[in-house]
N, C-alpha and C positions, 0 to 999 in steps of 0.2 A: 491415225485416224482416230484408233480407239482411245489413245491419251486425251485428245481434244474433247471428248465424248464425255471423259472423266470427268475433265477441269471443269465443262459446262455441266454437269449435275452436282456436282460440289457447290458451284456458284450458286445455283437453282435452291439447294440445301439450306445454303447460309441464305439467301433472301428472305426463302421463306420462315426460317427461324427468327431474323430480322424483324419481320414483319410481323410474327405473331409476340417476339416481346413486345414489341412496340405497342400493338393491340391490346394485350393483357395490360399493361401499365396505364394505358390510358383508359380502359373498362374498370380498373380499379379506382383511378384518380375520379372516375366520374360516375360511381355507383350510388345508388340511391340510398339517400339517409333520409329511411321515415321509422315511424312506429312500426309499420309492418315488416320493414325490414329488422329492426330490433328484435321481433319475435320468430323470424326465419332463419332454419338451421344453416350454419355453415358446411356447405358439402364435404370439404376435407378435413374439418375436425368438428364433431359430431356434437361436441358439450357446448360449442359456441354460436353466437349469431354472426348472422352477416356485417351488424353494425352495434356498436357499443353504444348502453343507454343514454353515457354522456353526451354523445356525437349528436343522438336523437334532440335531447335538450337543447342544446346549442342550436341547433336547425329549426327547433320550434319557437325557441325565443327570436332568432332572425324571422320567423313569419309570423310574428305576434300572436301565437297560439298559448305558449306558456312564459309566464315571468321567469326572471334570469334564477331568482330563488326558490326552492321546492315550499310548497305551502305547509309541510311537515317533515321532518326527519324524523327515524326512531332507530337507534341501532346504526344500522348502515344502510337503511332504508331511506331513498329519498322519494316524495311523493309530490307529483307535478297534476293539478287540476289544469285543464283547458281554459283560458279566459274567453273563448269564443268555441260556439258549436265543433266539435271534430268527430268525427266519422272514421271508424278504424275497421278495417274488413265487413264495412255495411253497416256497423252497429254503431250507437252513441257512445263515446268515450267520457267515461266518468274518470278516471285517474289512470295516469300512466307511473309505474313506479321501477326502479332500479337500484341496484345493491353498488356504492360508489365507497370506497374508504379513503378519505382525507387524512384518518388517523386511525391507525391499529389500535381497536378498544379489547381487545383478546384474541376471539377467534370466528370462526364459521362464516366468512365469507362466502356468498353464494352468488359469483358473478351472474349477470342476466336482466331479462327485464319481464315485466308483465304488466298486463292491463286489467282495468275493470270497466266491463261496457254494460250497458242499458239495453236489455232485450225488450220488446213488447212483449206484454201477456201472450201466451201460446204462440208464440212464433216459433219457427222452424228453425233450428240453428244448425241443421247438417252441414252447412260451409264452415261452420265454426268448429265443428265435431273434425272434420276430414282435413282442416287445417293444422290442428291441434295433433292431431294421429300423424301425419305427414311431416311434422316438425316436432315431435318429441314433446310436446306442450302439455300441461297438466291444467282441466278445467274444475274450477271449485264454484258453486251456487249459493247464492243466498247468504245463510248464516254461517256456513262453512268457509268463505272467504276469511282468512285473517287479515283483520283490519285492527291497527293499536286504537285507543278509545278515542283519539282525537280526530283521526279519521270517520269512526263512525258518528261522532257529533256532527262534522262538517256534511255526511252523506244526509243525516236527518235532517240540517238546515236547507240543504236542495231539494227535500220532499222527496228525494227517491224510494220506494218501498224497496228493501232488501231482498226482497222475493224475485225482482228483475235484473237483478247484480248477475253477471258471471265472470269470473276472472280466468283469465287465459294467463297463464305461468310458463315462462318459457326460460327457466334458468338451469345453472349448472346441474343445479341437484335433482331438479325435475327431470330433465333429458337422461340423467346415469339412472336416474331410477325407473325411468320408462323404458331403458336399452335393457336394463337388468331383468325386467318382467318378459319383454319379448325372447330375450335370450333364453330364459328358463322355461317359456312355451315350446320354444325350439328343439331344445333338449329331451323334453316330453315325448 
């Protein structure tokens, strides 16, 4: 009787493991490919995002939001401006950028993605702050946003005042630096 119970328990464990494995594989294959996912931290490896920038661009091209080629490339950075109004975390997307190396040109690739968003004047950005903190992202504002000269010219042509721009950068280096800051505060 006892061995019958043991065999039943083993079969149940195997069934549970197989079910979990199938569910995990299905969840991974059906993960959301979105700009937000490219900014969201991967829980098992804290310096990576759930989705790579290239995957986001491919999906946005299929959706008619981005053109296949970036509007600007500078060093390893690809800059994609939306072709129709797009909202990210509730704000208007000005551009999406990610680092991607087709060809190694020296050093210092910083994998990850960033967005520049247009915030209405005097708007509370508490949600954006919470998202940045939860996902180890860096926030820069206005003239403190790194932009190559060509991108600056495009922003001027769009008529967007730089004072209304906020960059949410969720790249490997941002996450590593913020993680070190948090650890330094915990040690004190």
